[in-house]
GUVEXLO-271469 format. One line per field, with one value per residue (C-alpha): x negated, y, z negated; residue in three letters. Coordinates in nm, 4 decimals. Layout:
// residues N
c1: [X; ...]
c2: [Y; ...]
c3: [Z; ...]
type: [ala; ...]
//
This chain:
// residues 287
c1: [-0.8383; -0.5869; -0.2974; -0.5455; -0.6753; -0.2906; -0.2140; -0.5196; -0.3480; -0.0163; -0.0994; -0.3239; -0.0235; 0.1845; -0.0192; -0.0069; 0.3622; 0.3577; 0.1785; 0.3557; 0.7500; 0.6220; 0.2573; 0.0247; -0.1866; -0.1728; 0.1309; 0.0158; 0.2974; 0.5089; 0.6291; 0.9691; 1.1603; 1.5161; 1.8318; 1.8860; 2.0203; 1.7071; 1.5028; 1.6529; 1.5695; 1.1958; 1.2112; 1.3456; 1.1227; 0.8268; 0.9929; 0.9257; 0.5479; 0.5106; 0.7004; 0.5244; 0.2024; 0.1434; 0.3955; 0.0590; -0.1698; -0.0132; -0.0338; -0.4189; -0.4802; -0.2955; -0.5801; -0.8134; -0.7819; -0.7861; -1.0470; -1.2117; -1.0818; -1.2276; -1.5509; -1.5583; -1.4779; -1.7304; -1.9966; -1.9029; -1.8803; -2.2211; -2.3446; -2.1351; -2.3800; -2.7154; -2.6794; -2.6213; -2.9196; -3.1285; -2.9340; -3.0140; -3.4082; -3.4079; -3.2855; -3.4859; -3.8213; -3.7344; -3.7057; -3.9882; -3.7817; -3.8972; -3.5260; -3.3173; -3.0469; -2.9826; -2.6192; -2.4250; -2.1628; -1.9279; -1.6891; -1.4168; -1.1648; -0.8460; -1.0445; -1.1410; -0.7735; -0.6548; -0.8947; -0.7327; -0.3506; -0.4142; -0.2437; -0.2798; -0.0594; 0.0219; -0.3726; -0.5131; -0.4770; -0.2239; -0.1759; -0.0992; 0.1686; 0.3737; 0.5920; 0.4160; 0.4502; 0.6838; 0.9326; 0.9096; 0.9576; 1.2977; 1.3528; 1.3503; 1.6000; 1.8612; 1.8586; 1.7289; 1.4500; 1.2617; 1.0816; 0.7596; 0.7099; 0.4299; 0.3571; 0.1569; -0.0256; -0.2484; -0.0526; 0.3895; 0.4026; 0.5284; 0.6738; 0.8862; 1.1920; 1.5352; 1.8618; 1.9519; 1.6152; 1.6199; 1.4439; 1.3579; 1.5279; 1.4485; 1.7430; 1.6628; 1.6743; 1.3671; 1.4875; 1.5994; 1.5371; 1.3806; 1.7459; 1.7663; 1.9508; 1.9776; 1.8525; 2.1845; 2.0398; 1.6635; 1.6712; 1.3410; 1.0202; 1.0683; 1.3663; 1.6740; 2.0140; 2.0425; 2.3785; 2.3603; 2.5157; 2.6786; 3.0150; 3.2176; 3.4964; 3.4320; 3.2206; 3.3500; 3.1680; 2.8875; 2.6899; 2.4697; 2.2437; 1.9102; 1.5918; 1.2164; 0.9811; 0.8358; 1.1433; 1.1527; 0.9216; 0.9971; 1.1392; 0.9599; 1.1840; 1.0473; 0.7993; 0.5955; 0.2612; 0.2308; -0.0982; -0.0611; -0.1389; -0.4470; -0.3381; -0.3317; -0.1853; 0.0551; 0.3357; 0.7823; 0.9488; 1.3981; 1.4243; 1.7267; 2.0529; 2.0356; 1.9804; 1.7264; 1.3158; 1.1319; 0.7475; 0.5629; 0.1773; 0.1806; -0.0055; 0.0327; 0.2320; 0.3726; 0.2799; 0.5278; 0.3997; 0.6898; 0.5038; 0.4798; 0.5806; 0.6212; 0.8246; 0.7203; 0.9731; 1.0546; 1.1318; 1.0663; 0.7491; 0.5550; 0.8394; 0.7900; 0.9679; 1.0000; 1.0460; 1.0503; 0.7239; 0.8957; 1.1476; 0.7682; 0.6710; 0.3124; 0.3628; 0.4410; 0.1291; 0.2075; -0.1384]
c2: [3.5813; 3.2731; 3.5233; 3.6845; 3.3934; 3.2839; 3.5807; 3.4788; 3.1227; 3.2429; 3.4929; 3.2446; 3.0552; 3.3124; 3.4541; 3.0442; 3.0289; 3.3779; 3.2583; 2.9165; 3.1236; 3.3549; 3.3391; 3.5775; 3.5667; 3.8527; 3.8594; 3.7904; 3.9146; 4.2737; 4.3427; 4.3959; 4.1416; 4.0028; 4.1982; 4.4311; 4.1720; 3.9571; 4.3054; 4.3102; 3.9486; 4.0879; 4.4140; 4.1817; 3.9672; 4.1922; 4.3769; 4.0722; 3.9912; 4.3335; 4.2946; 3.9662; 4.1600; 4.3754; 4.1658; 3.9917; 4.2369; 4.3519; 4.0391; 3.9743; 4.3371; 4.2096; 3.9018; 4.1013; 4.3594; 4.0442; 3.9342; 4.2366; 4.2232; 3.9147; 3.9580; 4.3152; 4.0408; 3.8456; 4.1112; 4.2722; 3.9293; 3.8973; 4.2114; 4.1068; 3.7858; 3.9622; 4.2420; 3.9667; 3.7181; 4.1101; 4.1626; 3.8038; 3.8319; 4.1639; 4.0152; 3.6722; 3.9117; 4.1008; 3.8056; 3.6021; 3.2929; 3.1418; 2.9085; 3.1460; 2.9751; 3.2777; 3.2762; 3.2480; 3.4347; 3.2658; 3.4875; 3.3592; 3.3805; 3.3735; 3.7599; 3.8864; 3.8529; 4.0135; 4.2767; 4.2720; 4.2799; 4.5225; 4.2342; 4.2156; 4.1628; 4.4958; 4.4324; 4.6721; 5.0474; 5.1650; 5.5129; 5.4132; 5.4931; 5.6068; 5.9272; 6.1886; 6.2405; 6.5086; 6.3190; 6.0305; 6.2548; 6.3939; 5.9926; 5.9067; 6.1672; 6.0539; 5.6738; 5.6729; 5.3240; 5.2284; 4.9121; 4.7553; 4.4756; 4.1953; 4.3038; 4.5763; 4.6869; 4.9603; 4.9405; 4.9543; 5.1284; 4.8898; 5.1229; 5.2663; 5.0326; 5.2410; 5.2434; 5.2840; 5.2648; 4.9433; 4.5733; 4.3111; 4.0188; 3.6273; 3.4385; 3.1383; 2.8723; 2.6473; 2.7704; 3.1153; 3.4488; 3.7244; 4.0111; 4.3397; 4.4922; 4.7164; 4.8259; 4.8261; 4.8220; 4.7975; 4.5164; 4.6181; 4.7298; 4.3195; 4.2434; 4.3843; 4.3531; 4.3401; 4.3966; 4.2619; 4.5369; 4.2833; 4.1259; 3.8403; 3.6604; 3.6081; 3.9476; 4.1805; 4.4565; 4.2937; 3.9897; 4.0962; 3.9088; 3.8951; 3.9519; 3.8626; 4.1043; 3.8280; 3.8079; 4.1670; 4.3737; 4.7074; 4.9378; 5.3350; 5.5242; 5.6630; 5.6482; 5.9263; 5.8197; 5.4825; 5.3389; 5.2017; 4.7621; 4.6126; 4.4727; 4.0402; 4.1519; 3.8974; 4.0681; 4.0361; 4.2414; 4.2981; 4.1818; 4.4216; 4.5019; 4.1797; 4.2903; 3.9695; 4.0232; 3.7082; 3.6601; 3.8336; 3.9496; 4.3264; 4.3531; 4.7076; 5.0326; 5.3624; 5.7133; 5.7917; 5.4738; 5.1712; 4.8146; 4.6428; 4.3033; 3.9644; 3.7155; 3.3469; 3.1355; 3.4005; 3.1138; 3.4738; 3.4652; 3.7885; 3.9275; 4.2493; 4.3812; 4.7481; 4.7994; 5.0935; 5.1607; 5.1041; 4.7908; 4.6314; 4.5150; 4.2635; 3.8733; 3.8218; 3.5211; 3.4566; 3.3842]
c3: [-4.1177; -4.0620; -3.9506; -3.7024; -3.5410; -3.5052; -3.3096; -3.0556; -3.0430; -3.0056; -2.7889; -2.5057; -2.5556; -2.4235; -2.1542; -2.0519; -2.0474; -1.8770; -1.5592; -1.5768; -1.5642; -1.3076; -1.1572; -1.2036; -0.8776; -0.6091; -0.3697; -0.0490; 0.1808; 0.0263; 0.3715; 0.3338; 0.5793; 0.7135; 0.6944; 0.3162; 0.1069; 0.1892; 0.1118; -0.1918; -0.3152; -0.1824; -0.3940; -0.6796; -0.6924; -0.6301; -0.9892; -1.1482; -1.1084; -1.2013; -1.5083; -1.5961; -1.4921; -1.8100; -1.9635; -1.9587; -2.0469; -2.3668; -2.4560; -2.3941; -2.5521; -2.8383; -2.8527; -2.7851; -3.0363; -3.3101; -3.2184; -3.2385; -3.6207; -3.6918; -3.5463; -3.7424; -4.1058; -3.9762; -3.9809; -4.2953; -4.5012; -4.3072; -4.4734; -4.8169; -4.8309; -4.7972; -5.0122; -5.2603; -5.1664; -5.2424; -5.5476; -5.7302; -5.5599; -5.7561; -6.0870; -6.0373; -5.9864; -6.2613; -6.4739; -6.3377; -6.2355; -6.5665; -6.6856; -6.4980; -6.2111; -5.9673; -5.9548; -5.6166; -5.4776; -5.2215; -4.9871; -4.9338; -4.5630; -4.8703; -5.0719; -4.7264; -4.6447; -4.9312; -4.9378; -4.5114; -4.6023; -4.9512; -5.1287; -5.4599; -5.8111; -6.0416; -6.1889; -5.9597; -5.8421; -5.8207; -5.7321; -5.3288; -5.2437; -5.5336; -5.6179; -5.7333; -6.1080; -6.1130; -5.8638; -6.0943; -6.3823; -6.1917; -6.1287; -6.4669; -6.5745; -6.3308; -6.3021; -6.6834; -6.7507; -6.4634; -6.4444; -6.1697; -5.9027; -5.9176; -5.5703; -5.5561; -5.2496; -5.1143; -4.8165; -5.0372; -5.4040; -5.6634; -5.8927; -6.0208; -5.9296; -6.1350; -6.0531; -5.7340; -5.5054; -5.2699; -5.2903; -5.0927; -5.3206; -5.3078; -5.4611; -5.6671; -5.4094; -5.2830; -4.8961; -4.9746; -4.7780; -4.9075; -4.8591; -4.8796; -5.2318; -5.4539; -5.7766; -6.0472; -6.3814; -6.4955; -6.8105; -6.9059; -6.7251; -6.5456; -6.5634; -6.3346; -6.1670; -5.7825; -5.5621; -5.2639; -4.9797; -4.7893; -4.9195; -4.9018; -4.9655; -5.3547; -5.3798; -5.1839; -5.3576; -5.3197; -5.5093; -5.8424; -5.9775; -6.2151; -6.0998; -6.3078; -6.1196; -5.8918; -5.7021; -5.6411; -5.3931; -5.3933; -5.0455; -5.0464; -5.0300; -4.6529; -4.4148; -4.5120; -4.6430; -4.6397; -4.4146; -4.1121; -4.1603; -3.9909; -3.6147; -3.7516; -4.0824; -4.2212; -4.2797; -4.4662; -4.2493; -4.2276; -3.8961; -3.6561; -3.7474; -4.0781; -4.4184; -4.4199; -4.3796; -4.2493; -4.2222; -3.9315; -3.7659; -3.7194; -3.3292; -3.3212; -3.4148; -3.2380; -3.3426; -3.5569; -3.7636; -3.6274; -3.6941; -3.3560; -3.5149; -3.3918; -3.5885; -3.6642; -3.4602; -3.1988; -2.8773; -2.6308; -2.4530; -2.5723; -2.7675; -2.9720; -3.2417; -3.3053; -3.7294; -3.9590; -4.1313; -4.4592; -4.4195; -4.3604; -4.6444; -4.7487; -4.7514; -5.1048; -5.2368; -5.5792; -5.7788]
type: [met; asp; ser; ser; trp; asp; val; val; ile; ser; ser; leu; gln; asp; ser; cys; asn; ala; asn; glu; glu; leu; ser; leu; asp; pro; met; lys; asp; thr; thr; leu; lys; gly; lys; asp; gln; ala; lys; thr; ala; gln; val; asp; gln; ile; leu; lys; his; gln; glu; asn; leu; glu; lys; thr; lys; arg; ile; ile; glu; thr; ala; val; ser; asn; ile; lys; gly; leu; leu; lys; ile; ala; arg; ser; gly; ser; glu; ile; glu; glu; met; ala; lys; gln; thr; glu; met; gly; lys; glu; ala; lys; ser; gly; gly; lys; asn; ser; glu; pro; lys; arg; ile; arg; leu; ser; ser; lys; tyr; ile; glu; ala; glu; lys; ser; gly; val; his; ser; asn; thr; gln; asp; lys; asn; ser; gly; lys; leu; ser; asp; glu; ala; glu; glu; thr; ala; met; lys; ile; his; gly; arg; lys; gly; arg; ser; tyr; tyr; his; ser; ala; tyr; asn; pro; ser; glu; pro; leu; tyr; ala; gly; cys; glu; val; ala; phe; lys; pro; lys; gly; his; asn; ser; glu; trp; ile; leu; cys; glu; val; thr; arg; val; leu; ser; asp; thr; lys; phe; glu; val; lys; asp; pro; glu; pro; asp; glu; ser; asn; pro; leu; gly; gln; arg; phe; lys; ala; gly; trp; lys; asp; val; ile; lys; ile; ala; glu; ala; asn; lys; gly; leu; arg; glu; tyr; pro; val; gly; ser; lys; val; leu; ala; arg; tyr; pro; glu; thr; thr; thr; phe; tyr; pro; ala; val; val; ile; gly; ala; lys; arg; asp; gly; thr; cys; arg; leu; lys; phe; asp; gly; glu; glu; glu; val; gly; lys; glu; thr; leu; val; glu; arg; arg; leu; val; leu; pro; tyr; pro; ala; arg; glu]
//
């Protein structure tokens, strides 16, 4: 829920910045006057004004979409609380109301957000986004031992992890970022060796790391079959033309599943970044 409010607030700020950059008020006089050079300058000004209006319209549409999502969450929360009250009243009526203290059911915003983004630990249902049994068996024959990631979501598979598959990996370190890596060995169900594909002077073939199941997030083999993230979901996505994953917020999706994202810390007003769906991962919140 907090991430949706962040999108709404940042969208409103972006629209204000767009107005300060170039007024959104209607242009009073669009008649071309003067010599060719002056007319060209006037045309450029009109085109910039049109572009600014279209950009601001997209920003406002994003804000409205997130507000609708927040209202939907609020309504569903009220309905659940009402159902809980009715259930408790029914139990109390059956027990006669003597020496019985009704249990209070608290619906936290954290739980609502977890349900919205679909991020859970591996104790949840594991069927979504997995390989078929036949494909998994084939992968086992080719790659041998398999493992799994701690992070599981309805929007991204957590297993199987096997030698050769891609993962997002977070090296040990206070300020380290998640990076794109390849699993080179599966040491156990929850321990792996991974390789950074980016070579450096000391590691021309790529540096290797030991990783636990909480240090890796599986990257799906293909975009097909992956569910679309709700607008406002906080995610971890690979920034284009890099091997690094950064926090972002989903502001929409294209028909082919490509995600429209607003990366944290983007300085450009209203900037949207398109990222391939399989490279957009649920934001990892450790329990």
